[in-house]
C-alpha positions as CSV (number, residue, x, y, z in Angstrom):
1,M,29.8,0.5,-28.2
2,D,27.1,-0.9,-25.9
3,I,28.1,-0.6,-22.3
4,I,26.3,-2.0,-19.2
5,E,26.4,0.9,-16.8
6,K,27.1,-0.8,-13.5
7,N,30.3,1.2,-13.1
8,L,29.5,4.3,-15.2
9,Y,28.2,7.6,-13.7
10,F,28.1,6.0,-10.3
11,N,25.9,8.0,-7.8
12,E,25.0,6.5,-4.5
13,D,22.0,8.9,-4.4
14,L,20.5,6.8,-7.3
15,L,20.8,3.5,-5.4
16,P,17.3,2.4,-4.5
17,S,16.2,0.7,-1.3
18,R,16.8,-2.7,-2.8
19,S,20.5,-2.1,-2.6
20,M,20.4,-1.2,1.1
21,S,19.9,-3.1,4.3
22,E,16.8,-2.5,6.4
23,N,18.6,0.2,8.4
24,G,19.5,2.1,5.3
25,E,23.2,1.0,5.1
26,L,24.6,0.1,1.7
27,Y,25.5,-3.5,1.2
28,P,29.3,-3.8,0.5
29,N,28.9,-5.3,-3.0
30,A,25.3,-4.2,-3.8
31,P,24.6,-4.1,-7.5
32,I,23.3,-0.9,-9.0
33,F,19.6,-1.4,-9.6
34,Y,17.8,1.3,-11.5
35,T,14.1,2.1,-11.7
36,Y,12.1,4.6,-13.8
37,E,12.4,7.1,-11.0
38,D,16.2,6.8,-11.2
39,Y,16.1,6.9,-15.0
40,C,14.4,10.3,-14.9
41,K,17.3,11.7,-12.9
42,F,19.9,11.1,-15.5
43,S,20.9,14.6,-16.7
44,D,23.5,13.9,-19.4
45,E,22.9,13.6,-23.1
46,H,23.1,9.8,-23.2
47,R,20.0,7.7,-24.1
48,R,19.5,4.6,-22.0
49,E,17.3,1.7,-21.5
50,I,16.8,-0.3,-18.3
51,I,16.2,-4.0,-18.4
52,G,15.8,-5.9,-15.1
53,G,17.2,-2.9,-13.3
54,V,20.4,-2.7,-15.3
55,A,21.0,0.4,-17.4
56,H,22.3,0.2,-20.9
57,L,23.7,3.0,-23.0
58,M,22.0,3.2,-26.4
59,S,24.3,3.7,-29.4
60,P,23.1,4.9,-32.8
61,S,23.1,2.4,-35.7
62,S,26.2,2.4,-37.9
63,N,23.8,1.7,-40.9
64,I,22.0,5.0,-40.4
65,I,20.6,5.4,-43.9
66,E,19.1,1.8,-44.0
67,H,17.8,2.1,-40.4
68,Q,16.1,5.4,-40.9
69,T,14.7,4.6,-44.3
70,V,13.1,1.4,-43.1
71,S,11.8,3.1,-39.9
72,V,10.2,5.9,-41.9
73,N,8.6,3.6,-44.4
74,L,7.1,1.3,-41.8
75,I,5.7,4.3,-39.8
76,Y,4.2,5.7,-42.9
77,K,2.5,2.4,-43.8
78,F,1.0,2.1,-40.3
79,K,0.0,5.8,-40.0
80,E,-1.9,5.6,-43.3
81,Y,-3.8,2.5,-42.1
82,L,-4.5,3.9,-38.6
83,K,-5.4,7.5,-39.5
84,D,-9.1,7.0,-38.9
85,K,-8.7,4.5,-36.0
86,K,-8.3,5.0,-32.3
87,Y,-4.9,3.4,-32.1
88,Q,-1.6,5.1,-31.5
89,I,1.7,4.5,-33.3
90,L,4.8,5.9,-31.6
91,H,8.6,5.6,-32.1
92,A,11.8,6.1,-30.3
93,P,12.7,8.1,-28.3
94,F,9.5,7.4,-26.3
95,D,9.6,5.4,-23.1
96,V,7.8,2.1,-22.6
97,R,7.6,1.0,-18.9
98,L,7.1,-2.7,-18.4
99,P,6.6,-3.2,-14.7
100,K,7.1,-6.5,-12.9
101,E,4.4,-7.6,-10.5
102,G,4.1,-5.2,-7.6
103,E,6.0,-2.4,-9.4
104,T,4.5,1.0,-9.9
105,K,5.0,3.6,-12.6
106,N,7.9,5.1,-10.7
107,T,9.4,1.8,-9.5
108,A,9.2,0.0,-12.9
109,S,12.6,-1.7,-13.5
110,N,12.1,-2.2,-17.2
111,V,12.2,1.0,-19.4
112,V,12.8,0.5,-23.1
113,Q,12.5,2.7,-26.2
114,P,11.4,0.4,-29.1
115,D,12.1,1.7,-32.6
116,I,8.3,1.6,-33.4
117,F,5.3,0.4,-31.4
118,I,1.5,0.5,-31.5
119,V,-0.8,0.8,-28.6
120,C,-4.5,0.0,-28.9
121,D,-5.4,1.0,-25.4
122,K,-4.6,4.7,-25.1
123,D,-5.2,4.6,-21.4
124,K,-1.7,3.2,-21.2
125,L,-0.3,6.5,-22.5
126,D,0.7,9.7,-20.8
127,K,2.8,12.6,-22.1
128,R,6.1,10.9,-21.3
129,S,5.6,7.2,-21.7
130,C,3.5,4.0,-22.2
131,F,2.9,2.1,-19.0
132,G,2.2,-1.5,-19.9
133,S,2.6,-3.6,-22.9
134,P,2.2,-2.2,-26.5
135,D,0.3,-4.5,-28.8
136,L,3.0,-4.6,-31.5
137,I,6.7,-3.7,-31.1
138,I,9.2,-3.4,-33.9
139,E,12.9,-3.3,-33.3
140,I,15.3,-2.6,-36.2
141,L,18.6,-4.4,-35.6
142,A,21.8,-2.5,-35.2
143,P,25.3,-4.0,-34.6
144,T,25.3,-2.6,-31.0
145,T,21.8,-3.8,-30.1
146,R,21.4,-7.0,-32.1
147,K,22.1,-9.3,-29.2
148,R,19.9,-7.5,-26.8
149,D,17.0,-7.3,-29.3
150,L,17.2,-11.0,-29.9
151,T,17.6,-12.1,-26.3
152,E,16.9,-9.8,-23.4
153,K,14.2,-7.8,-25.2
154,F,12.7,-10.9,-26.8
155,D,12.3,-12.4,-23.3
156,L,11.0,-9.1,-21.8
157,Y,8.4,-8.7,-24.5
158,Q,7.4,-12.3,-24.2
159,Q,7.1,-12.1,-20.4
160,N,4.9,-9.0,-20.7
161,G,2.6,-10.5,-23.4
162,V,3.4,-8.2,-26.3
163,L,1.1,-9.7,-28.9
164,E,3.5,-9.3,-31.8
165,Y,7.2,-8.6,-32.1
166,W,8.9,-7.8,-35.3
167,V,12.7,-8.0,-35.6
168,V,13.7,-6.1,-38.7
169,D,17.1,-6.6,-40.4
170,A,17.4,-3.5,-42.6
171,F,20.8,-4.6,-44.1
172,H,19.6,-8.0,-45.2
173,Q,16.1,-6.7,-45.8
174,T,14.2,-9.3,-43.7
175,I,11.7,-9.4,-40.9
176,D,11.2,-12.1,-38.3
177,R,7.7,-12.0,-36.8
178,F,6.9,-13.5,-33.4
179,S,3.3,-13.9,-32.4
180,F,2.3,-14.4,-28.8
181,D,0.5,-17.6,-27.9
182,K,-1.9,-16.9,-25.0
183,N,-2.2,-20.6,-24.3
184,T,1.5,-21.2,-23.7
185,G,2.5,-17.6,-22.7
186,K,5.3,-17.8,-25.2
187,Y,6.0,-16.7,-28.7
188,K,5.4,-19.1,-31.6
189,S,8.3,-19.9,-33.9
190,A,9.4,-17.0,-36.0
191,E,7.8,-16.4,-39.4
192,Y,10.3,-15.2,-41.9
193,F,9.7,-12.5,-44.5
194,D,12.0,-10.9,-47.1
195,R,11.8,-8.1,-49.6
196,N,9.6,-10.1,-52.0
197,D,6.9,-10.8,-49.4
198,T,3.9,-9.0,-48.1
199,I,3.3,-8.9,-44.3
200,S,0.1,-8.4,-42.5
201,P,0.2,-7.7,-38.7
202,S,-1.9,-10.3,-36.8
203,I,-3.6,-7.4,-34.9
204,F,-4.5,-5.7,-38.2
205,P,-5.1,-8.5,-40.7
206,Y,-6.5,-6.2,-43.4
207,L,-3.3,-4.2,-43.5
208,A,-1.0,-5.6,-46.2
209,I,2.5,-4.2,-46.3
210,K,4.6,-4.9,-49.4
211,L,8.1,-5.2,-48.2
212,E,9.5,-4.0,-51.5
213,D,8.0,-0.6,-50.4
214,V,9.7,-0.9,-47.0
215,F,13.1,-2.1,-48.2
216,P,13.9,0.1,-51.2
217,L,17.0,-0.4,-53.3
218,I,19.4,2.3,-52.0
219,E,22.3,3.6,-54.0
220,Y,24.7,6.0,-52.2
221,D,28.4,6.8,-52.0
222,E,30.5,5.1,-49.4
């Protein structure tokens, strides 16, 4: 179950200055607004993402075998292609901080953990996270994250100029690819790929990925 954490694990010490008046008093109905600094203070076992200052619990996919198989196969294809190149492929759980204008590394109010992402500028990386937009992000849909991946994260990645966003449906074995149009500042209409197709990332046009190698036929007991 995906839960917006406005009322979970409430801790006034984690309320940032935005929730307070100028003299430091809490507003009566102030929303909980999290930043990366607050995010780092969570000490329980739950994984979270923060979008627009709102924390979301992350639940594992119910289709674990399909999700993991597709993730591993995609990572392998990219790693083989990138092994002699100065680009970095990373995967969850690894933080991506997408700051709004004026936000710093610690005050960033958007912290996500994409399933897979590629960074061409390694200066954006430190030991814990990527600060700034990856060049390509891949999200593998799960029942608990589908809506957020298709709406809030879509908007977030578009606003931050992520050059390419893939939405992977492991169950139906399809990929919707969104390419960023620098002239409009928005994503172009989705390009649709299924298991019979070959996909080439726009940032790596010489990489041809046969999706029959990504979406294998899986037989397993219920």
